[in-house]
N, C-alpha and C positions, 0 to 999 in steps of 0.2 A: 503584770500577771504572768505567772509561770504555768503555762498550759500543761506541761509534762507532769506537774505535781498536783493538779486538780483532782479532787476526790468527790465528784458530783454524785448525789444520791437522787434517784428518781422519786418524784412526788407521786404517790399512788393512793391518795386519799381524797380524790375528787368527790365532792358531794358530802364529805364527812362534816360533822359539826363538832366544833372543838370547845363549846361552852361546857363548863363543869357544873351547871345548874341542873336541878331535877325539875321536870315539868309536871304540872297537873293540868290535864286537858279538859275540854268541854265534854268529852266522852267519858269523864270520870275515870281516867287512867293516869298512871304515873309513867313518865317517859324518861329515858336515859340515853345520852348521846354516846357516840363512839368513844370520845375522850374519857367520859365517865366510866364506861365499860372497861376500857383498857387500863386506866389508872387504878381501878378498884378490883381488877382480877375476876371480873364476872365472866362466866362462860355458859354455854348451853349444855346440859339443862341446869336451870337455876330456879330457886323458889324465893319468895319473899313473905315475910310475916309483918304485919302492921300493928302499931301501938298508937295510942292517943291519950294526951293529957288535956282534958277539957278545960281545966282551970287556966292553963298557960297557952292553950290553943297550939300545941306542938304535936306533930306527927313523927313517929319513929318507924324506920324501915330496917328490917334485919334480913340479910341475904343468907342463903344456905343451899346446899346441894341435895338436901334430904327433905322429902315431903313430910309435913307435919299435919296430921288430920285435923280438920276444922279451922286451921289458921294459916294455910299455906296457899299462896297465889303463884301460879306459874308464869315466869317471864317468857314473853315471845320475843324471839330474836329475828329482826328483819335484816337479812344479809344484804339486800339491795340498797336499802336506806341507811344501813350501818347504825342501827339503833336497837333499843329494846324497850319493852313496855309491859305493863300488866294492868288489867281492869280492876277497879275497886269500888264499883258502884255501891255494893252492899255495905262497905265500910263507911262511905260518906252518908248513906241513908241512916245507918244505925246510930251515927253520931250527930245527925241532923245538921251536916255541914253542907252548905249550898255551894255547888260547884261554881255558879256565876260570881260568887263573892271571892273565890280563892283561886280561880284558874290563872295560870301564869308560870313563870320560871323562878325557882327559889335557890338561893345559896343553901348549902347544907353544912352541918357540923358532924364529923365522924367522931364518935367516942365509944367508950365501953362503959356500960352500966351494970351494977350489981343485979343479979338475978335474971339479966337479959343477955348481956354479952355485947359484942360489937353492934352498933346501931347508927344509922344515919338520921340526924335530927332535922326536921323542917320547921321553922317558926313561922306560923301563918300570919303572925302579927307584923312581920317585917315587910319592907318594901319589896315588891316583886316586879319582875319584867313581865309585861303582858305578852302572852304567847300569840 
């Protein structure tokens, strides 16, 4: 080891979660880790719009910096826990989705759809990691 050529970088992400999954919690909220926020360029303030395909049981999440009346949910950023979330109880009730059946952590697929734009898709039929 050549001590004079070391380029050590300080680890400053104690307590951060590096999972890239999207969580659906018991409190009917969507949760996003530090890694997800950083990789997808989310910043405060940020809003989310939700979409649902009942036949395929797929949720779509679209992020944006502008408020859209009647379909925008505000992300809350927790600087201490290094995460973000937004509540969606009315969304789950409107689509008769039982939280106890779907809560957990999901892989997502980022894509662009006609008439919607960039969206993150969560397939509720897939295996999930229980939160």
